[in-house]
C-alpha positions in Angstrom: -97.3 -58.4 24.6 -97.8 -61.5 27.0 -101.4 -62.5 27.8 -102.9 -64.9 30.3 -106.5 -65.2 29.5 -106.0 -65.4 25.7 -103.2 -67.1 23.9 -101.7 -65.4 20.8 -99.4 -67.0 18.4 -98.4 -65.5 15.1 -96.7 -67.5 12.4 -96.9 -68.0 8.6 -99.1 -64.9 8.2 -101.7 -66.3 10.5 -102.5 -65.2 14.1 -103.9 -68.0 16.3 -106.0 -66.4 19.1 -107.3 -68.7 21.7 -109.7 -68.0 24.6 -107.8 -69.4 27.6 -110.0 -70.0 30.6 -110.7 -73.7 30.0 -111.5 -74.4 33.7 -114.3 -71.8 33.5 -115.6 -72.9 30.0 -113.8 -69.8 28.6 -116.4 -67.6 30.2 -115.7 -63.9 29.6 -114.6 -61.9 32.6 -113.0 -58.4 32.5 -109.5 -59.7 32.2 -110.3 -62.0 29.3 -112.2 -59.3 27.4 -109.6 -56.7 27.9 -106.9 -59.0 26.6 -109.0 -60.1 23.7 -109.5 -56.6 22.5 -105.8 -55.8 22.9 -104.7 -59.0 21.1 -107.1 -58.2 18.2 -105.7 -54.7 18.0 -102.2 -56.2 17.9 -103.2 -58.5 15.0 -104.8 -55.5 13.2 -101.6 -53.5 13.5 -99.2 -56.2 12.5 -98.2 -56.1 8.8 -97.3 -59.8 9.1 -100.8 -61.0 10.0 -103.0 -61.7 7.1 -105.6 -64.0 8.7 -106.8 -64.6 12.2 -108.2 -67.8 13.8 -110.3 -67.4 16.9 -111.0 -70.5 19.0 -111.3 -71.8 22.6 -109.0 -73.8 24.7 -110.5 -77.0 26.0 -114.0 -78.4 25.6 -115.8 -75.0 25.1 -115.5 -72.2 22.6 -117.0 -69.9 25.2 -119.9 -70.2 27.7 -120.4 -66.4 27.4 -120.3 -64.0 30.3 -118.9 -65.2 33.6 -122.1 -65.4 35.6 -120.2 -66.4 38.7 -118.4 -63.1 38.6 -121.8 -61.4 38.1 -123.2 -63.1 41.2 -120.2 -61.9 43.2 -120.9 -58.3 42.6 -124.6 -57.8 42.2 -124.7 -54.4 43.8 -122.4 -53.1 41.0 -123.6 -55.4 38.3 -124.8 -52.6 36.0 -121.4 -50.9 36.2 -119.6 -54.3 35.7 -121.7 -55.0 32.6 -120.8 -51.7 31.1 -117.1 -52.4 31.7 -117.5 -55.9 30.1 -119.3 -54.6 27.1 -116.8 -51.8 26.6 -114.1 -54.4 25.9 -116.3 -57.0 24.2 -117.6 -54.4 21.8 -114.1 -53.1 21.2 -113.1 -56.6 20.2 -116.2 -57.1 17.9 -115.6 -53.7 16.3 -112.0 -54.7 15.6 -113.1 -57.9 14.0 -115.5 -56.0 11.8 -113.0 -53.3 10.8 -109.7 -55.0 10.5 -108.6 -55.9 7.0 -107.7 -59.5 7.8 -110.4 -62.2 7.6 -111.2 -63.6 11.0 -112.2 -67.3 11.2 -114.1 -68.6 14.2 -113.1 -72.2 14.8 -116.0 -73.2 17.1 -114.6 -76.2 18.9 -117.4 -76.7 21.4 -120.5 -75.0 22.9 -120.8 -71.3 22.1 -123.3 -69.6 24.4 -124.3 -66.0 25.0 -121.4 -63.6 24.2 -119.5 -66.7 22.9 -122.2 -67.2 20.2 -122.2 -63.4 19.6 -118.4 -63.4 19.2 -118.5 -66.3 16.7 -121.3 -64.7 14.7 -119.2 -61.5 14.4 -116.4 -63.3 12.6 -116.1 -63.4 8.9 -116.2 -67.2 8.5 -117.5 -69.7 11.0 -116.3 -73.3 11.0 -118.0 -75.5 13.7 -116.9 -78.8 15.0 -119.7 -81.4 14.5 -119.9 -81.6 18.3 -120.4 -77.9 18.8 -123.7 -76.2 19.6 -124.9 -72.6 19.8 -127.4 -70.9 22.2 -127.8 -67.2 22.7 -129.0 -67.7 26.3 -129.2 -64.1 27.6 -132.9 -64.1 28.5 -132.4 -67.3 30.4 -130.5 -65.2 32.9 -132.9 -62.3 32.7 -130.6 -60.3 30.5 -130.7 -58.8 27.0 -128.2 -59.5 24.3 -124.9 -57.7 23.5 -121.8 -58.3 21.5 -123.4 -57.1 18.3 -125.7 -60.1 18.3 -128.8 -58.0 17.6 -127.0 -56.6 14.6 -125.0 -59.6 13.3 -127.5 -62.4 13.8 -130.3 -60.9 11.8 -127.9 -60.4 8.9 -126.7 -64.0 9.2 -129.9 -65.9 9.8 -132.7 -63.4 9.4 -134.8 -61.4 11.9 -137.4 -64.1 12.5 -134.9 -66.8 13.4 -132.9 -64.3 15.5 -136.1 -63.4 17.4 -136.8 -67.1 18.0 -133.3 -67.8 19.4 -133.3 -64.8 21.6 -136.8 -65.4 23.1 -136.7 -69.1 23.4 -133.0 -69.8 24.0 -133.2 -72.7 21.6 -130.0 -74.6 21.3 -128.7 -75.2 17.7 -126.6 -78.2 16.8 -123.7 -77.7 14.5 -125.8 -79.2 11.6 -128.7 -76.8 12.4 -126.3 -73.8 12.6 -125.0 -74.7 9.1 -128.5 -75.1 7.7 -129.6 -71.7 9.2 -126.5 -69.9 7.9 -124.9 -69.3 11.3 -122.0 -71.6 10.4 -120.3 -71.6 7.0 -118.9 -75.1 7.4 -119.1 -78.1 9.8 -116.0 -80.3 10.3 -115.5 -83.4 12.3 -114.1 -82.4 15.7 -110.8 -84.2 15.0 -110.4 -82.3 11.8 -111.4 -78.8 12.9 -107.9 -77.5 13.3 -106.7 -78.9 10.0 -109.6 -77.4 8.1 -109.3 -74.1 9.9 -105.6 -73.9 9.3 -106.0 -74.7 5.6 -108.5 -71.9 5.2 -106.4 -69.4 7.2 -103.4 -70.3 5.0 -105.6 -69.6 1.9 -106.6 -66.2 3.3 -103.0 -65.4 4.3 -101.9 -66.0 0.7 -104.6 -63.7 -0.6 -104.9 -59.9 -1.3 -105.3 -58.6 2.2 -106.1 -55.1 1.3 -108.9 -56.2 -1.1 -110.3 -58.4 1.7 -110.4 -55.4 4.0 -112.3 -53.4 1.4 -114.8 -56.3 1.0 -115.4 -56.1 4.8 -115.8 -52.4 4.7 -118.3 -52.4 1.8 -120.4 -55.2 3.3 -120.6 -53.4 6.7 -121.6 -50.2 5.0 -124.3 -51.9 2.9 -126.5 -52.4 5.9 -127.6 -48.8 6.0 -126.7 -47.3 2.6 -129.0 -46.8 -0.3 -127.9 -48.3 -3.6 -126.4 -45.1 -5.1 -124.3 -44.4 -2.0 -123.1 -48.0 -1.9 -122.2 -48.0 -5.6 -120.2 -44.8 -5.0 -118.3 -46.5 -2.2 -117.7 -49.5 -4.5 -116.3 -47.3 -7.2 -113.9 -45.6 -4.8 -112.9 -48.9 -3.2 -112.1 -50.6 -6.5 -110.1 -47.5 -7.7 -108.1 -47.6 -4.4 -107.6 -51.4 -4.9 -106.2 -50.7 -8.3 -103.3 -48.8 -6.8 -102.1 -51.8 -4.8 -99.2 -54.1 -5.7 -101.6 -57.1 -5.3 -104.0 -55.7 -8.0 -101.1 -55.4 -10.5 -100.0 -58.9 -9.6 -103.5 -60.3 -9.9 -104.1 -58.8 -13.3 -100.6 -59.9 -14.6 -101.2 -63.4 -13.3 -104.6 -63.7 -14.9 -103.2 -62.5 -18.3 -100.3 -64.9 -18.1 -102.4 -67.8 -16.9 -100.4 -68.3 -13.6 -101.2 -68.4 -10.0 -100.8 -64.9 -8.4 -98.3 -64.4 -5.6 -100.0 -61.8 -3.4 -98.1 -60.0 -0.7 -100.9 -58.3 1.1 -99.8 -54.9 -0.2 
């Protein structure tokens, strides 16, 4: 399906998904969020996609919600925000539930929903020139995009509260120190490092990765016995896959496994 506000390219088992409103700092309007949710669904449904890279076109990862659009429709702003969050939350939910690992390549500032979107991804690689600010209360708004769920699990509740109440801006180095980013790369090397990690994921056991994601999401609310039962069922299901048989055989024969994502 062709998109305008996001760019989607699938090759070599990797889907490259780019927010594509560079003249507006990749701010999120209704069209972008609708296309983002649909493009992620397309990735989820494709048997050929085994890893996803999410990044921004131009200088910004994303400045968050399109405040200019908000200002143009203040009388219907509550309705507009419900429309926007409908699609944003569909996109975040797809990232959480899809079997493929999703890497955020944060190429520049990530603010508001842009920061929330990055935090929702499985692995965050930030350019050393990037920065992060949650920014919602600076506009008199409260957070969305799963940020009140994802950020406490990434950086802890106290630091999340600080960011949301003070709108403190984190540099890439601070984001790494706090656990918001998994890695920091020189801006010139961001694509190379991200592509290398995506290729590693694309060559991995995709079904097992999906079960890892399911188990970690469930662990937030389950007690230990419930979680262990889910673990037992997941590993038993994993054992039925071709990748599990390949992984065990490769280990026993001291060779590198050739996973097919099946």
